[in-house]
C-alpha positions in Angstrom: 19.2 28.4 95.3 22.2 30.3 94.1 21.6 32.2 90.8 25.1 33.7 90.5 27.8 32.6 88.2 29.7 30.9 91.1 27.8 27.7 90.4 28.0 28.0 86.6 31.0 25.8 85.8 30.8 26.3 82.1 30.8 30.1 82.3 33.7 30.1 84.8 35.7 27.8 82.6 35.1 30.0 79.6 36.0 33.1 81.4 39.2 31.7 83.0 40.3 29.9 79.8 40.1 33.1 77.8 41.7 35.5 80.2 44.8 36.6 78.3 44.7 33.8 75.8 45.2 34.3 72.0 41.9 32.6 71.2 39.0 33.8 73.3 35.9 31.7 73.8 33.8 34.4 75.4 33.2 36.3 72.2 31.8 33.1 70.7 29.0 33.4 73.2 28.5 37.1 73.0 29.6 39.4 70.2 30.5 36.6 67.7 27.7 34.1 68.5 26.2 34.0 65.0 28.4 31.1 63.9 27.6 29.1 67.0 23.9 29.8 66.7 23.8 29.0 63.0 25.7 25.7 63.3 23.9 24.6 66.4 20.5 25.5 65.0 21.3 23.6 61.7 22.4 20.5 63.6 19.4 20.4 65.9 17.0 21.1 63.1 18.3 18.2 61.2 18.1 15.9 64.2 14.6 17.0 65.2 13.2 16.6 61.7 14.2 12.9 61.6 11.5 12.4 64.3 8.9 13.9 61.9 7.1 16.2 64.3 3.7 17.4 63.4 5.0 20.8 62.5 6.0 22.5 59.3 9.8 22.9 58.6 9.4 26.6 59.3 7.8 25.9 62.7 10.6 23.5 63.6 13.2 26.1 62.7 11.4 28.7 65.0 11.3 26.2 67.9 15.0 25.3 67.5 16.1 28.9 67.2 14.3 29.8 70.4 15.7 26.9 72.3 19.3 27.5 71.1 19.1 31.2 72.0 17.6 30.4 75.4 20.4 28.0 76.2 23.0 30.6 75.3 21.2 33.1 77.4 21.1 30.7 80.4 24.8 30.0 79.9 25.7 33.7 80.1 23.1 34.7 82.8 21.8 31.6 84.6 18.5 32.0 86.5 18.5 28.5 87.9 20.8 25.5 88.2 21.9 23.9 84.9 19.8 20.8 85.8 16.7 22.9 86.4 17.2 24.8 83.2 17.7 21.6 81.2 14.5 20.1 82.7 12.6 23.2 81.8 13.9 23.3 78.2 13.3 19.6 77.7 9.7 20.0 78.9 9.2 23.0 76.7 10.7 21.3 73.6 8.6 18.2 74.2 5.4 20.2 74.5 6.0 22.3 71.4 7.4 19.5 69.2 4.5 17.2 70.0 5.8 15.0 72.8 3.7 14.3 75.8 6.1 14.4 78.8 4.6 13.0 82.0 4.0 15.6 84.8 5.2 13.1 87.3 8.0 11.4 85.5 11.4 11.8 87.0 14.0 13.2 84.7 16.4 10.5 83.3 19.5 11.9 85.0 17.8 11.3 88.4 16.9 7.7 87.9 
């Protein structure tokens, strides 16, 4: 398992695309992330509420905020492969939002 940025294609693409460019993407993930967080959180909150989870709107907002910020954290400082991180976040979201993911079910991308 390689935990470095060498395997993080998204982070490498952002860093290389912004080097010397007029429009820099890296600040959108770091110092100017508020807009990205706000828009992503709003979009996901709207989508999740259509499934009518057994949570209050405030609780859904907390769950979505935590997931969005965790995704951004893993983009900037990956701890595992993107696939492993996605599986973990999907499992967490399903557990908190009321889904019952199977412990033995193979993730969809591996079927």
